[in-house]
N, C-alpha and C positions, 0 to 999 in steps of 0.2 A: 833792625827792629823785628820782633817776633810777630807773627800773624795771629790775629784773634779768631778763634773758632766761632763760626756762625751757628745760630740755633739749629739750622737744618743739618749741619755736619755733626753737631753734638747728638741730635736725635738719631742720625744714622749710626753713629758709634754705639749708642745705647742699644739700638735694635740688634746690631751685630753681637754685642755682648750677651743680650738676652737669648738670641738664637743659639749661640755657642753654649750657653747654660742649659737650654732645653736639649740640645743634641748630646751634651755630656750626660745629662740625667737619663736620657733614653739609652745611651750606650751602657751606662752602669746597670740600669734595670735589665737590659738585654743580657749582659754578662751574668747577672745573678740568675735569671731565668734559664739561661743556657746550662749553668752548673746544675740546677735542679733537674732540668730535663735530661741531662746526661746521666745523672745518678738514677733517675727513674728508668731510663732506657736500659742501663746496665742491669738493674733489678729485674725488669720485665724479661730481658733476654735470658737471665739465669733461671728465672721461674719457668719460662717456657721450655727451656732445655732440660729442666729437672722433672718435668711432668711424667715422662716414661718410667723412671725408676720409682717415683712415688705411687704411680698407679699399680705397680707390681708388688711393692713392699711398703709397709707402713713406716713412717718416720721413726716412731718409737721402736719398732723392731730393729731398724738399722742402727739406731743410736745405742741400743742395749746389747747388740750382738757383738761378740768378740772374734768372729770368723770373717776374714777378708780373703776371699778366693774368687775373683771374677770368673775364672774358668769354670767354676762349679756354681756360678750364680749366687755366691754368698757375699753380701756387702755389709759387713759389720764395721761401724765407725768407732766403736768403743776404744780399741787400742790407740787409735790416733787421737781421740779426745783426751784420754788419760795422759798420753805423752805430751800433748799440747799444754795441759794444765800443769803437769810436772815442770816442764821447761819454763813456762811463764812465771810460776810461783817461785821457783828456785832462782831464776835470773833476777827477778825484781827484789827478792829477799837479799841477795848478795849485792846488787847494784845500788839500790835506793839509799841505804845508810851511808855508803861510801860517797855517793853523789852529793848528799846533803852536807856531810862533813867537809868535803872538798870545796863546795860552794861557800860555806861559812868562812873557811880559811881564805879563799881568794877575795871574797867581798869585804871581810871585816878585819883580817889580820895581815895578809900579804900587802907589801908596799913596793913602790918603785920598780926596779928591774926584776925583782923576784915575782911580783904580780904579773908583769908583762910576760916573763918567761913561762910561768905556769899556765897562764891563759892561752898563750900561743901553742903550748904543748897539747892542751885540751882541744883546741881548734883543729890541730893536725890530726889527732886521734879520731875526731868526729868526721874528718874528710876521707879517711882511709876506706877503700872499698871493702865490703863485707867478705868478698872472696879471699882477700889477703889475710884477714883474720882466720878464715877457714883453713888456709894453707898453714899458717903458723900453728893453729890448733892441731893439725895433723902431725906436725913435726915435734911440737913441744908438749901440748896439753894431753894428747892421747897417751904417750908414754908415761907422763907424770901420773895420770889417773890410773892407768893399768898396772904400773910397777910400784907406785908409792902410796897414792891416796887410798885406793881401794883396799890393799892389804893392811894399811894402817888402821882401818875401821873394821877389819874382819870380813870384807866383802871380796867377791871375785869379779873381775872386769877385764875385758879385752882392750879397754881404753876407749873404744867407741861406745857412746851411750848418752843417757840423759844428763848426767852430771857434767860430762865433757861439754856438751852443747850449752848447758846453763852457765858454766864458767866463761866460755867464750862470748856468749850473748850478753852476760853481765858486763864484760869489758867493752863490748860494742855500744851498749845502750847508755853506759854511765856518762860519757862525755856530753851527750845531748841533754841529759838531765842536769848536769853540772852547769852548762851554759845558760839554760833557762832559769835555773835557780839563782845563779849569780845576777842575772839581769833583774830578777824580782827583788833581790835584797838591795842591789845598788839603786833601784828606783825609789826606795823608801826615803822620805825626807829626813834630813839630818836632825830636825827638831825632835823626832822620836828618840834618837840616840841621846841627844843632849838632855832631854827631859828626864830620861831614865837614869842617866849618870848623875844628873843634878840632885836627885833624891837619895843618892848613896848606893845605888846598885852597881855591882861590878860589871865588867864588860861581858863576861859570860852570862850573867844573869840578865843583862839587857838583851843579849842575843836570844836566849832561851825563852824569856817571858814576853818580850815585846816584838823583836824583829821577826822571829819565826812565825809568830801569830799574824803579824801584819802582812808578811809575804806569803802566807799560807795558800791563798788561791793560785799564785804564780807557781809555787813549788808543786802544788797539786797538779797543775797543768803539765809540769815537767814529768811528773811520775806517769801521767796519762800518756804522754808522748812515748815514754819508755815502754809502757805496756803495749801500745799499738805496734811498736817496732818489733818487740819480742814475739807477740802473738802471731804476727804475719810473716815472721822471718822464714826464708826459704833456703837460701844457698848454704848458710852455715849448718842448719840442722840436716840438710841433705848430705853434707859432707861428713858430719861427725856423729849422727845419732845411731847409725847402724842399720836402719831400714828393716827392723824386725816387726812384723805385723802381729804382735801378740801383746797382751797386757803386761807391762813390766812389773816384776815382783819387787824390785828395789830401784832406787834412782841410778844405780850403777849399771843396770841392764840396758841393752840396746832397745830401741823403740821406734816410734813413728809419730809424726805430728800431722795435723790436717794439711798444712801447706806441702809438706814433703810427700804425703800420700798422692796429691795431685801431680807433683813434679815427677815422681818415680814411675807412675802408671799411665799418665795421660798420653804420652807420645806413642808407646807401643800398643796401647789398648784403645786408641781413639776410633779405630775402625769398628769396634764393637759397640753398637748403639746404647745398650743398657749400661755398660761400664762407663761409657762417656757421660751418660746422664747422671750416674752415681757420683762421678768426680765433679761434675758441674754443681750438683747438689751440695757437695762439700764446700765449694767456693761460695755458694749462696749462704751456707751456714756461717762461714767466716765473715762475710759481709754483714749479715744481720747481727751477729754477736758483737762485732766491733762498733756498729752503729748504736746498738742498745747501750753498750758500755759508755760510749761518748755522750749519748743523750743523758744518761743517768749522771755521769760525771759533770756535765754542764749544770744540771740542777743542783748537785751538791756544791759545786763551786760558787754558784750564786748565793746559796745559804751561807757558805763560809765568808763570802765577801760582806754580806750584811752583818754577820756576827762579829767579824774582825775589823770592821770599818773604824777608822780613826778620824 
C-alpha cells in the first residue's frame, strides 16, 4: 500500500518548490544584469582608451581624412570606412537573393532525401572555419578575379581586393541566412498554404504573396545576422583585401576595412599610445554602428510583425 502524504509534508514540498522558483528567477535576473553590465564595461573601457586620440584630433577630422600614417601622426579612417561599406554592400547584394531562393527551395520544394542532403550540405558550409574559406579564396578566387573577372569588365586587378573579399564573404554568410530563413518558412502554419491554394493561387503565387510576407520578420533577422557577420569579419578580409590604406577607386582595387585596420596595425604599433588609442576608437566605432543597426532593425522587425500578422 502507498503512503499518504501528510499536510506538513505537502507544505514542505510546496515551500521547496517556491524556494526553487525564487532562486531560479534570481539567477535569470542576475544573468541578464551580468550581460548588460558586461556590455557597459566593454563600452566604458573602449571610451576610456579612446580619449587620448579624441583629445588630439576631432572625430569628424579622422572620419573624413584619407591619410593613415601613424608614424606621421595621421589617423584618417575614411579609406577603411569606404572599404567596409564596399565589402558589406557587395557581399549582402550577392548573398541575400541566393539565400532567400535557396531557403524557398529547401522549405517548399525539396522533399525526402534531397531535402535532407541539401540541408546537411548547408549546415556543413556554415560550420567551416572562416580561415578555410580564406585559404580557398587565395587559391581559387584571387586568380579568378585577377585573370578572368576583372579583364572581362575592363578593369585591372592583382586578384586581391574588395571584389575578392565580397565574393568569399557572400559564400560564408549565405548558409547562415539560408538556415534561419528555412526555419522561418517551415514555422508557418500549413493553413496559410492551404487557404491560398484553395482560392486558386499557384504554389509560386502562394510563396510570393503569402509565405514570404508572413515569414518576413524571420527572413529580415537572417539578413541582419548576415550583415553583422560581414561587417565585423576579420580573417577573410585580412587575407584577401590587399591592405591598401587608400580610398579604392573601383571595387577591384585593394583596400582596407575597419576590422583589418585593427588587426594589421595593433600588434606592431600597440607600444605607441596615440596609435593604440586610434585603433581602439575604431573598435568603438564598430561596436556603436552594429548596436545602432541592431536596434533600428529590431524596431523595423516589430513593425513588420504587426503589419504581416496573420
